[in-house]
ChimeraX commands (.cxc) that place a marker at each C-alpha (Angstrom):
marker #1 position 15.65,-21.31,-8.70 radius 0.5
marker #1 position 13.03,-19.88,-10.81 radius 0.5
marker #1 position 12.01,-21.21,-14.14 radius 0.5
marker #1 position 10.31,-17.97,-15.34 radius 0.5
marker #1 position 10.42,-14.54,-13.96 radius 0.5
marker #1 position 8.52,-14.10,-10.80 radius 0.5
marker #1 position 5.44,-11.89,-10.89 radius 0.5
marker #1 position 5.26,-9.08,-8.44 radius 0.5
marker #1 position 3.81,-5.83,-8.18 radius 0.5
marker #1 position 6.14,-3.09,-6.82 radius 0.5
marker #1 position 4.78,-0.04,-5.04 radius 0.5
marker #1 position 6.52,3.07,-3.60 radius 0.5
marker #1 position 6.00,4.96,-0.30 radius 0.5
marker #1 position 6.16,8.60,-1.46 radius 0.5
marker #1 position 6.62,9.71,2.38 radius 0.5
marker #1 position 9.62,7.38,3.08 radius 0.5
marker #1 position 10.78,7.01,-0.48 radius 0.5
marker #1 position 10.88,3.17,-0.30 radius 0.5
marker #1 position 9.91,0.64,-2.89 radius 0.5
marker #1 position 8.26,-2.62,-1.58 radius 0.5
marker #1 position 6.65,-5.71,-2.91 radius 0.5
marker #1 position 2.71,-5.52,-2.64 radius 0.5
marker #1 position 1.10,-8.55,-0.53 radius 0.5
marker #1 position -2.40,-7.47,0.11 radius 0.5
marker #1 position -4.74,-4.93,1.34 radius 0.5
marker #1 position -6.92,-4.79,4.36 radius 0.5
marker #1 position -8.84,-2.29,6.60 radius 0.5
marker #1 position -7.31,-1.33,9.92 radius 0.5
marker #1 position -9.34,0.14,12.73 radius 0.5
marker #1 position -8.02,3.28,14.61 radius 0.5
marker #1 position -9.33,4.22,17.97 radius 0.5
marker #1 position -8.72,7.60,19.51 radius 0.5
marker #1 position -9.63,8.85,22.90 radius 0.5
marker #1 position -10.73,12.53,23.43 radius 0.5
marker #1 position -11.25,14.03,26.57 radius 0.5
marker #1 position -14.50,15.15,27.35 radius 0.5
marker #1 position -15.45,18.73,28.88 radius 0.5
marker #1 position -18.12,19.14,31.52 radius 0.5
marker #1 position -19.12,17.47,34.65 radius 0.5
marker #1 position -18.44,13.90,33.47 radius 0.5
marker #1 position -14.66,13.73,33.04 radius 0.5
marker #1 position -14.49,10.34,30.88 radius 0.5
marker #1 position -12.62,9.93,27.64 radius 0.5
marker #1 position -14.68,10.27,24.47 radius 0.5
marker #1 position -13.76,7.21,21.94 radius 0.5
marker #1 position -14.13,7.39,18.34 radius 0.5
marker #1 position -13.11,4.85,15.79 radius 0.5
marker #1 position -12.20,5.32,12.38 radius 0.5
marker #1 position -11.14,2.91,9.18 radius 0.5
marker #1 position -7.91,3.17,7.04 radius 0.5
marker #1 position -7.42,1.17,4.01 radius 0.5
marker #1 position -4.05,-0.50,4.62 radius 0.5
marker #1 position -1.53,-2.14,2.39 radius 0.5
marker #1 position 0.68,-5.13,3.31 radius 0.5
marker #1 position 4.06,-4.80,1.71 radius 0.5
marker #1 position 7.43,-6.61,2.18 radius 0.5
marker #1 position 10.65,-4.54,2.24 radius 0.5
marker #1 position 14.11,-5.97,0.89 radius 0.5
marker #1 position 14.49,-8.09,3.96 radius 0.5
marker #1 position 11.25,-9.75,3.81 radius 0.5
marker #1 position 9.69,-7.93,6.71 radius 0.5
marker #1 position 5.95,-7.06,6.60 radius 0.5
marker #1 position 4.78,-3.78,7.02 radius 0.5
marker #1 position 1.20,-2.22,7.05 radius 0.5
marker #1 position 1.04,1.20,5.38 radius 0.5
marker #1 position -1.76,3.60,4.64 radius 0.5
marker #1 position -2.82,3.10,0.78 radius 0.5
marker #1 position -2.83,7.00,0.32 radius 0.5
marker #1 position 0.87,6.87,0.58 radius 0.5
marker #1 position 1.42,4.45,-2.05 radius 0.5
marker #1 position 1.65,4.25,-5.76 radius 0.5
marker #1 position 2.24,1.31,-8.05 radius 0.5
marker #1 position 5.56,1.44,-9.96 radius 0.5
marker #1 position 5.41,-1.81,-11.83 radius 0.5
marker #1 position 3.29,-4.99,-12.25 radius 0.5
marker #1 position 5.28,-8.18,-13.50 radius 0.5
marker #1 position 7.93,-5.80,-14.66 radius 0.5
marker #1 position 5.90,-3.42,-16.62 radius 0.5
marker #1 position 4.67,0.13,-15.87 radius 0.5
marker #1 position 0.99,0.87,-15.46 radius 0.5
marker #1 position 1.25,2.99,-18.67 radius 0.5
marker #1 position 2.71,-0.01,-20.45 radius 0.5
marker #1 position -0.18,-2.19,-19.20 radius 0.5
marker #1 position -2.97,0.34,-19.68 radius 0.5
marker #1 position -1.63,1.60,-23.27 radius 0.5
marker #1 position 0.26,-1.24,-24.96 radius 0.5
marker #1 position 2.23,0.03,-28.22 radius 0.5
marker #1 position 0.95,-1.02,-31.35 radius 0.5
marker #1 position 2.50,-3.99,-33.05 radius 0.5
marker #1 position 5.39,-3.35,-35.35 radius 0.5
marker #1 position 4.25,-3.06,-38.91 radius 0.5
marker #1 position 6.09,-5.38,-41.39 radius 0.5
marker link #1:1,2 radius 0.2
marker link #1:2,3 radius 0.2
marker link #1:3,4 radius 0.2
marker link #1:4,5 radius 0.2
marker link #1:5,6 radius 0.2
marker link #1:6,7 radius 0.2
marker link #1:7,8 radius 0.2
marker link #1:8,9 radius 0.2
marker link #1:9,10 radius 0.2
marker link #1:10,11 radius 0.2
marker link #1:11,12 radius 0.2
marker link #1:12,13 radius 0.2
marker link #1:13,14 radius 0.2
marker link #1:14,15 radius 0.2
marker link #1:15,16 radius 0.2
marker link #1:16,17 radius 0.2
marker link #1:17,18 radius 0.2
marker link #1:18,19 radius 0.2
marker link #1:19,20 radius 0.2
marker link #1:20,21 radius 0.2
marker link #1:21,22 radius 0.2
marker link #1:22,23 radius 0.2
marker link #1:23,24 radius 0.2
marker link #1:24,25 radius 0.2
marker link #1:25,26 radius 0.2
marker link #1:26,27 radius 0.2
marker link #1:27,28 radius 0.2
marker link #1:28,29 radius 0.2
marker link #1:29,30 radius 0.2
marker link #1:30,31 radius 0.2
marker link #1:31,32 radius 0.2
marker link #1:32,33 radius 0.2
marker link #1:33,34 radius 0.2
marker link #1:34,35 radius 0.2
marker link #1:35,36 radius 0.2
marker link #1:36,37 radius 0.2
marker link #1:37,38 radius 0.2
marker link #1:38,39 radius 0.2
marker link #1:39,40 radius 0.2
marker link #1:40,41 radius 0.2
marker link #1:41,42 radius 0.2
marker link #1:42,43 radius 0.2
marker link #1:43,44 radius 0.2
marker link #1:44,45 radius 0.2
marker link #1:45,46 radius 0.2
marker link #1:46,47 radius 0.2
marker link #1:47,48 radius 0.2
marker link #1:48,49 radius 0.2
marker link #1:49,50 radius 0.2
marker link #1:50,51 radius 0.2
marker link #1:51,52 radius 0.2
marker link #1:52,53 radius 0.2
marker link #1:53,54 radius 0.2
marker link #1:54,55 radius 0.2
marker link #1:55,56 radius 0.2
marker link #1:56,57 radius 0.2
marker link #1:57,58 radius 0.2
marker link #1:58,59 radius 0.2
marker link #1:59,60 radius 0.2
marker link #1:60,61 radius 0.2
marker link #1:61,62 radius 0.2
marker link #1:62,63 radius 0.2
marker link #1:63,64 radius 0.2
marker link #1:64,65 radius 0.2
marker link #1:65,66 radius 0.2
marker link #1:66,67 radius 0.2
marker link #1:67,68 radius 0.2
marker link #1:68,69 radius 0.2
marker link #1:69,70 radius 0.2
marker link #1:70,71 radius 0.2
marker link #1:71,72 radius 0.2
marker link #1:72,73 radius 0.2
marker link #1:73,74 radius 0.2
marker link #1:74,75 radius 0.2
marker link #1:75,76 radius 0.2
marker link #1:76,77 radius 0.2
marker link #1:77,78 radius 0.2
marker link #1:78,79 radius 0.2
marker link #1:79,80 radius 0.2
marker link #1:80,81 radius 0.2
marker link #1:81,82 radius 0.2
marker link #1:82,83 radius 0.2
marker link #1:83,84 radius 0.2
marker link #1:84,85 radius 0.2
marker link #1:85,86 radius 0.2
marker link #1:86,87 radius 0.2
marker link #1:87,88 radius 0.2
marker link #1:88,89 radius 0.2
marker link #1:89,90 radius 0.2
marker link #1:90,91 radius 0.2
marker link #1:91,92 radius 0.2
view
């Protein structure tokens, strides 16, 4: 199907101990409601942002996972160490 090896970034979810294909990143909004105290009993709403990463599992299902849980395993079949610190060419 492919003429060359497909290029992909593989990430590992350290919490779930699963590997995924990295698709992209984005920001998700989380809203929480806290109960207020005092005379006015209305919920207090707070929003926060979290960087989320879109990944695909082995079945191709897309999931959004917080970036803090992920680490890169490989990029195009090479580890980060191999990409950042390539070995010296062999001497002849």
